C-alpha positions in Angstrom: 82.3 111.4 104.4 81.5 111.4 108.1 77.9 110.8 109.1 77.1 112.1 112.6 74.2 113.4 114.7 73.1 115.9 117.3 72.8 115.9 120.1 75.7 113.6 120.2 78.4 112.8 117.6 81.3 112.7 120.0 81.8 110.8 123.3 81.0 113.6 125.7 78.2 114.8 123.5 76.6 111.4 123.4 76.5 111.4 127.2 74.7 114.8 127.1 72.4 113.3 124.5 71.2 110.8 127.0 70.2 113.6 129.4 68.3 115.4 126.7 66.3 112.8 124.7 65.0 110.7 127.6 63.0 111.3 130.8 60.2 113.6 131.6 59.3 116.3 129.1 59.6 119.0 131.8 62.9 117.7 133.1 64.8 120.9 132.0 64.2 124.6 132.1 64.3 125.8 128.4 67.5 127.7 128.9 69.2 124.8 130.7 68.1 122.6 127.8 69.6 125.0 125.2 72.8 125.2 127.2 73.1 121.4 127.2 72.6 121.3 123.5 75.3 123.9 122.9 77.6 122.1 125.3 77.2 118.9 123.3 77.6 120.9 120.1 80.9 122.3 121.3 82.2 118.8 121.9 80.8 117.6 118.6 82.5 120.3 116.7 85.9 119.9 118.4 86.1 116.1 118.4 84.2 115.1 115.2 83.4 118.0 112.8 86.7 120.0 112.8 89.0 116.9 112.5 86.9 115.6 109.6 86.8 118.9 107.8 90.5 119.3 108.4 91.1 116.0 106.7 89.1 117.1 103.7 86.1 115.0 104.4 82.4 115.9 104.0 80.4 116.0 107.2 76.7 115.1 107.1 75.0 115.8 110.4 71.4 114.8 111.5 70.7 118.2 113.1 72.9 121.2 114.0 72.4 124.7 115.4 69.2 125.4 113.5 67.6 122.6 115.6 68.3 124.5 118.8 66.8 127.7 117.4 63.7 125.8 116.2 63.2 123.6 119.3 64.4 125.8 122.2 64.1 129.3 120.5 60.7 128.7 118.9 59.3 125.6 120.5 60.2 126.6 124.1 59.9 130.3 123.3 63.4 131.3 124.4 63.6 133.5 121.3 66.0 134.0 118.4 68.1 136.6 120.2 69.0 134.4 123.2 69.7 131.4 121.0 71.7 133.6 118.7 73.9 134.7 121.6 74.7 131.1 122.4 75.3 130.2 118.8 77.8 133.1 118.4 79.6 132.2 121.7 80.0 128.5 120.7 80.2 128.6 116.9 81.3 132.1 116.0 80.6 132.3 112.2 80.9 128.5 111.7 77.8 127.2 109.8 76.9 124.4 107.4 77.3 125.0 103.7 73.8 123.4 103.2 70.9 122.7 105.5 68.1 120.5 104.2 64.9 121.0 106.1 62.5 118.0 105.8 59.1 119.5 106.1 56.1 117.4 107.2 52.8 118.1 108.9 53.3 117.8 112.6 50.7 115.0 113.1 52.3 112.9 110.4 55.8 113.5 111.8 54.7 112.4 115.3 52.9 109.3 113.8 56.1 108.3 112.0 58.2 108.9 115.1 55.9 106.8 117.2 55.9 103.9 114.7 59.7 103.6 114.9 60.1 103.7 118.7 58.8 101.9 121.7 57.4 104.6 124.0 57.5 102.4 127.1 61.1 101.2 126.6 63.5 102.0 129.4 65.6 104.9 128.2 63.5 105.5 125.1 64.7 108.5 123.1 61.3 110.0 122.8 61.3 112.9 125.2 60.7 115.5 122.5 58.2 113.4 120.7 56.1 113.4 123.9 55.9 117.2 124.0 52.5 118.7 123.1 51.2 119.5 119.6 51.5 123.2 120.0 55.2 122.9 120.8 55.7 120.8 117.6 53.8 123.3 115.6 56.1 126.1 116.8 59.1 124.0 116.0 57.9 123.3 112.5 57.3 127.0 112.0 60.7 127.8 113.4 62.4 125.6 110.9 60.4 127.1 108.0 61.3 130.6 109.3 65.0 129.8 109.4 64.8 128.4 105.8 62.9 131.5 104.6 65.5 133.8 106.2 68.5 132.0 104.8 67.4 130.6 101.4 71.0 130.5 100.1 72.0 128.0 102.9 68.7 126.2 103.4 66.5 124.0 101.2 63.1 122.8 102.2 62.2 119.4 101.0 58.6 118.0 101.3 58.9 114.8 103.4 55.4 113.7 102.8 56.1 111.3 99.9 57.7 107.8 100.2 61.2 107.7 101.5 62.7 106.9 98.1 61.2 110.0 96.5 62.3 112.2 99.4 65.8 110.7 99.1 65.9 111.6 95.3 64.8 115.2 96.1 67.6 115.5 98.7 70.2 114.2 96.3 69.0 116.7 93.7 69.3 119.5 96.1 72.8 118.4 97.1 73.8 118.1 93.4 72.4 121.5 92.6 73.9 123.4 95.6 77.2 121.6 96.3 
């Protein structure tokens, strides 16, 4: 199994990650931000995902294309059509076999995120966490909309309980679907 993440997951994609997750919340225009995510994803797919799949390994990624649709399409209001155009250009029909959406109230998610990072640290990866509550509400609804539209690929897991219980629920979904 290969465990990876987005943005990032390959050398060039990790460089792009640094541009996306740190700095001022308004540092990028929404379309520029989406283009950077898809540039990183293109590198990630070519240098990490495809070689692993070609070798018969499972790939587990913390985020993929649905995140761009949720964050930039819904959160920044670029819309599903524009993000869909980017997705088709970069990924074609390539998609995960299973996407687990961890659902949590926005306020609790932001509280958890702030407890694991130091907001004043130089280079802190907290740019998205510092965006306003309405943005995060749109992102959450975006993820839930994606899951509702593609129930055969997506599973929503309530992330409210303790980590051990959430883990058990994720394992059950993987066992059931894969």
